[in-house]
N, C-alpha and C positions, 0 to 999 in steps of 0.2 A: 487837523480839524477835528473837533469833538463830534461824536456821532449824533448828538442831539441838535447840532446846528446844521442848517441847510443853506448853502451859499446860492448866489444868483444863478450860477450855471446849472445847478441841480434843479432849481425851480423851472428854469427854461427847458431843461431836458424833460422833466416830468410833464410840463405843458405840451411839449412836442409829442410825447408818447400818447397822451390822452387825445390830442387832436388826431394823430395817426389812427389810434384805436377807433375813434368815432367815424372817421372817413371810411375805413374799410368795413364798418358795420352798417352805416346808414345809407351809403350810395346804393340806389336801386332797391331799398329795403322792402317795399310792398310785394315785389314778386320773387324775392330771393329765397324765402323760406318755403319749405314744402307744406302742402295743405291736404290733410286727410281727415279721417274720423276723429282723431285725438284733438286736432285743432277745432274742428266743428263742434265737438262736445264741449270743450272749454268755453268757446264763444257763446254757445247756447246757454250755459250756466250764467255767464256774465250778462247775457241779454235778459235773462229772467231776473237777475239782480237789478239791472238798470230800469227795465221796462215795468216789471211787475212787483219789484221789491221783495222777491223771493231770496232769502238769505241762505246760502248753502251751508250745510253742517258737515258735509264730507267733501274731500277733494276728488281729483280724477281717479278712476278705477286703476288699480295696479295691473301690471302684466304678469305678475308672478303668483296671483291668488285671487280669490273672490272677495277682496277687501279694497280699501281706498287709501289714497294719500290724504294729506291734511287740507282743511278748508282755508288755512291762512294763505295758501297759494292764490286762491281767488280774491281774497281780501286785498292782497298786495296789488293785483292787477285792476282792482275796482276803480281807482282814480282815473286811469286812462280810459276805461270803458264808460264811465259817467261823463267825462269831458267830451267824448267823441260820439256818444250814442251807440256804443258797442261796435266801433269800427276796428277791425283786426289790425289795420296798419298802425293805429295809435297804440294798441296793446303791445304789438311786437316792438314798437318804438320804445316803450317803457322797458322791455326786456333788453333791448340793445343798450339803453342807458345804463342798466344794471351791469351789463358786460363791460362797458367802459369804466364804470366805477370800480369794478373788481380789479382792473388793471392798476388803478391808483392805489387801492388798499394793498395789493400784492407788492407794489413798489415800496410802500411804507414798511411793511413787515420784513421784507427781504433786506432792506436798507438798515433797519433797526437791529438786525441780527449780525450782518457782516459788512455793512458799509455801503457807500454810494454805488460802487461797481455792481455789487450784488443786487441792489434795488433796480438799477438800470437794466441789467441783463434779464432779470425775472420779468419785469414789466414789458420789455421789448419783445421777448419771445411770446408772452401771453397776448400782447396786442396783435401780433401777426399770426398766432397759432391758428391753423386751419380748423381745429376742433373747437377752440374758443370762439372763433368767428361764427362757425356753424351753430353753436349753442346760443348765440346772441341774435340770430336772425329768423327765428320762427317760434311759434307759440307752443310751449310744452312745459310741463311742471318742473323737470329737472333743470331748466335753463336759467333759473334764478339762483341755483345752488352755488355757483362760483363766487358770487358776491357774499351770500350769507355765510358760507363756510370760512372764507378768508376773513370776514369781519369777526367771526367767532374766534378764530385762531389769533388774529391781531389783538383783539381786546384781551384775550386771556394772557398773551405774552406781555402786553402792556401792564396788566395787573400784576403779573409776576415780577417784572423788572422795576416797577415804580413803587410797588406796595400800596397803590391806591385802589382800595377795595371796590369802588364804584365801577371800575372797568369789568368786573365779573358780571355785572348786570347786563352790559352790552354783549358780553360773550354768551350769556344765556339766551338773549334774543336771537343772536346768530345761529346758535345750535337749534333753537326752536324752529326757526324758519327752514333750516336745512332738513330737519326731521319731517316737517310738513310737506316740503316740496318733493321729498322722496322718502319712503319708509326706511330705506336702508341708510339714510342719513343718521340714523340712531348710532351708527358706528363712530360718529364724531364725538358723541357725548362722553364716553369713557376717557379719551385722551385729555379733554378739557377738564373733566373732574379730577383726573390724576394730577394735572398741573395745579389745580386749586388745592389739593391735599398737600402737595409739596410746599406750596406757599404758606399754607396754614401751619404746617409742622415746623417750617424753617423760621417762623416769626416768634420771637420771644413772647412769653405770656404777658399780656398787658392790653391796653386799649386797642392797639393796632391789630392784634390777633383777634380780639373780639369783633372788630369791624369786618375782618375777613370772614369770620364765622357767620355774622349776620348777613353779609353779602352772599354767602353760599346758600343760606336759607331763603333769602329773597330771590335768588336765581332759581332755586327749586320751585318757588311759588310762581315765578314767571312761566316756567315750562309747564307746570300743572295747569295754570290758567289758560294756556294756549290750547289745551285739550278739552275745554268746556264745551265747544261745539260738538266734538265727538261724543262726549259723555251724554249730552242732550239727545243726540241721535240714538245712542245705545239704549238709553232708558225708554225710548219710545219704540224700539224695534227689537226687544228681547236680546240685546247684546249680539246682534248679528255680525258686526265687524269683528268682535273679539273671537266669536266662534269660528269665523272663516279664517282668521289669522292662525288660531291654534290648529285648525285642520291642516293648514298649509305646512306648519312646522312639523306636525305629526306625520305628514306624508313624506317628509325628507326633502322638501323643496323641489327644485327642478333638476332632478338627477340626470347624469349622463354616464356613459359606460367607460369613459376614459379613466385611467388609473390615477390614484391620488397624487403620486409624485409628478406625473405629467401635468395634472390639473393645477397643482401648486405653481409649477414653473410657468405655464402658459398664462394663467390668470395674473401672476405677479408681473410678468413682462407686459401684459396687455394694459394693466393699470398705469404703469409708468410711461409706456410708449404712446398711449392714446393722446394725451394733451400735447405731446411734442411732434408726433409724426402721423397721427390719425390711426385708423384701424390697422392693427399689426399685420394682418395678412396682405394689406395693400402695399406695404413697404417693409417687408420682413427684415432685410439686412439693416437698413438705416434705423428701423424701430428698435431692433434688439441692441444695436451698438449704442444708440442714444440712451436707452433704458439702463444698460449696464454701466455706462459712464456716469450717469446721474447717480445711480445707486452707489457706485464706487466713491464718487466725490462726497456724497453724504456720509458714507461710512468713514471716510478719511477724516472729515471734519468732526465727526462724533468722537473720534479717538485722539485727534492731534490738535484741535483748535484751542484757543484760549478759553477760559472758563465760561464766559457769557455765550460765545458762539458754540462751544461744545455742548452746553446745556440745551440750546435751541436745536442743534443738529440731532441730538439724541431724542428729543421730544418729537421732532418731525419724523425721524426714522421709526419711532415707536408708533406714531399715528399711521404711517403707511403700512407697517407690519400688521397692526391690529385690523385695519380695514381689509388688508389682503387676506387674512385668515377668515374674517367674517364673510367676505364675498366668496372665497373658495368653497367654504362649507355650506354657506347659506344659499348661494345662487350658483350652483355648480354648472349651470348652463352657460356661464361666461367662458367655460373651457371649450365651447364649440362655436362655430360660426354659422349664423342663420341669416335668412333674408331680412329679418326684423332687427332693428337696432337694440343693443343691450348695453352699450358702453355708458349710457346714462346712469347705470347702477353704481358706478364709481366716480361720478362727476364731482362729488364732494371732496375727493382727493386731488383733483387737478391743481388747485393752487399750491398744494404741498410740493408737487413735482416741479412747478415753475420756481418756487423759492429754493428748493434743493439745488436746482441747476444754477441759480444765481449765487448761492453760497459757495459752491464748488468752483465756479469760474472766478469769483472774486479772490478766493484763496490762491489760485494759480496765478492770477494777474499780479498780486502783490508778492509772489514768490515766497509764500509763508508755509512753514510746517508747524511751528509753534510761535507765530508772530504775535506781537503785542495786541491786546484787545483793541478793537477799533474805537472804543469810546474813551480811551485814556492812553497816555504815553508813559511807559515805565521809566522812572529815573534810573540813572546808573547806580550800581551798588555803592554803599557808603565807602568813602575812602578812595574812590576812583574818580578820575577827572577825564573830561573829554579830550582826546589828543588834539594838539594844535598842529596845523599843517597837514598836508596831504599824506595819506597812508595807503599803501597798495600791497596786496598779497595775491599769490596765485589762486588761493581758494576764493577770495572775494571776486576776482575776475571771472573765474569759472561760474560762480554763483550768478553773477550778472548775466553772463552769456546764457546760462541755463534758463533764467527767468525770461530773457528775450525770446528764446526758442519756444518756451512754453506759451508765451503770449501769442506768438505767431500761430502756433497750433490751435490755441483756443479761438482766436479770431477766425481762422479758416473753418474750424468746426462749427462755430456759430453761423458763419456765412452759409455753409452747406445746409445746415438745419433750417435756416430761414428761407433759403431758396426752395428747398423741398416743400416747406409749408406754403409759400406763396404760389408755387406752381401747382399745388393741389388744393387751392381754396375751393369752397363750394362755388358752383356756377353762378353767374350773375342773375340768371332766371332759373328757378327750380324746374326740374324736369316735368312736374305735373302742372306747371303754370302758376303755382302758389295761389294766394288769395285772389288776384285778378282773374286767374283761370277759373276758379270756382264761381266767382261772381258772373263771369261771362256764361258759364254753363247754366247757372240759375236763370239768367235772363232768357236763354234759349228755351229752357223748360217752360218758363212763364209765357213766352210767346206762343208756344205750341199748345198749351192747355187752356189759354184764355182765363176766364174767371172761375174755372172749376176748382173744387177742392182737390188736393193732391195726396195720393197715397204713395209713399216711398217704400220700396222693397229692396232689400240687399240680397245679393247672391254671392256666396251661400247665405242662408238665412241668419247666421250669426254675425254677418258682416254689418257693421253700423252704417247707416245712411246719413250720419250727421254732417259729413263734409259738405253735402249739398243741401241738407235740411236747414242748416243755419242761414245761408243767404236767403232762402225762401221764407223762413219764419221772420227774418229781419225785415222783409218786405211785407210783413203782416199777411202772408198767404196762409190759408187753412191747410195744415200739413199733418198727416198721420205718419210718423216715422217708424214706429216699432210695431211689427206684426209678429206676435208670438208664434213659435213653431207649432204649437197645438191648435192654432186658429184654423188650420186647414180642415179640421174636423167639423167646423161650424162655419161654413162659407158665408152664411147670412150675416155674420158679424163683421166681415171684412170691409164691406163697403156699405155703410148705412146710407150713403148718398149714391144712388145709381148713376148719377151724372158725373161722378168723380173721375178724375184721370188717374192712371196708374203709371208710375215711373220706376223702372227697374234699374238698379245700379249694380253692375256685375264686376267682380274683381277677378282678373285672370290669374292672380297668384294662387287662387283656390279653385277656380272654375276654368277649365280649358276651353269650353265651348260657349263663351259669352256671345249673346245674340243669336245662338243657334239652338240645338236640341235641348241643351241643359236648361236654357231659359224657358223654352216652351214646356218642358216637363215640370218646372217649378210652378209656372202659371196654371198648368193643368191640375196640379195638386191643390192649388189655392182656390180654384173656382170649378164649379161643375162643368162638364163638357156639354156643348162647345164653349170655349172661352168667350165671354161676352165683351171682349175688347178687341180693338184693331190697332195695329202699329201705325203711327203717324210720323215718327222721327227716331233716328238711331245714329249715334256718333261716338267717337272716343274723345272725351275731353282731356284725357291725359294717358300716357302709356300704361297699358294694363287695365284701363277702366273703360267700360262701355255703358252708355246711358241709352235706354230704350223708353220711348214715351208712347203710351197706349191711351186711346180715348174709347169711351163706350161705343159699342157697335150700334149702328142706326137701327 
């Protein structure tokens, strides 16, 4: 079967994989994803876009510096927000659809490189991956990267293998979206550019080469055009984003004390293990084994595969290696484990890992070391004819037996990997109750404060209150969410409406005495003594969070 042809069984298999991926992502979707300040912030931006027509020029704030990701993230989610009136369930539904689509594109790319088995395995593991499912079920800017990055890789590979220059334009769009959804997605740009350069130089001088050159220039134009919103913001704010990014680079990034060799090892294993087995420290043995086997398989195919597959394997290996180096030196905090998630830093490499796994498994399955390329059958050398009648040799028998044993080992290994992933899927309902939990908490706040304006205060003061500010503002409540730290020196500006309610949101990750002395001390700093408010309600809407509702004293 030629690689370009897809028979009915493959179509049915792909359809089954997409249905499977959709089921495990959409069942119970409203409450599956966690809901905190990041989700509230993104939905407030989308609410402003839908309700007020405020077009964002910046994306979400980064966690590695005082600058932002790209605004295209919000533009991509805008359709779901407009259709639903900024309902988070519809927005996360769009993200889940993107996760399902990423499974399909990953199938296509893996299959185009190493055949049907490669595509099926890569898509199956991605469909059931605990990390991929988690990334598809809550609102967060890195959660669109799986689709955008695999589209970029697939389009670039298609352009390289077919010579059709227009595919480079789609690759540029994929890279642009990846870079906007997370600033570290810029590490995907050099591998795609490198493949374009290889294609350009390998094409004889003539019209086709000129088309590739023009496609490269047009792709550059697409990427530059994608940063017009950022440029617009910069021109109006004295290039604040650029200065903040340069300051972050000058500071050396998020440094840690771990030695460079150990950092290289841990970050490398973490990148490869994450999409297969989740956080490395949660499954150290299976994570390390899976990562090493995938890397060994990719290295094997980069050195021993037929020309087409070997080229792809080397390109994917270089993409992983480049991302690994960038992340190790640029975000050295990946070498440590913190209560806050950091694995989204390398989410743009997740599809590469799934495809590398598929390539290695496919090679073992067909028993190939230097097997004929999957897209063509090599004819016998001139002068030789195909033997007539059965032929048998001890070597061929041993080869068949070895292939059978290898297939059994591969099937067992995949079964163990999938069982691990399924048994470690994210819970059916997020620990914090997800969006329904935040909606219920907002309803309780509104019931307690009546028609009063609401002042939200986060403890500690740098803690955002947007997780609960969004549902309140979506209900058109008058909400003041941000109280600057210096405001305590001018208490008269805190509550222009003396009848306003005060709602304190305390995070026990940073404050040990939520609802106790720490909260009282914070209120005492914000208002003259005695505090002109009285407590009317207090509860924990989620583990580690405490909400206290205060009304003006009579």
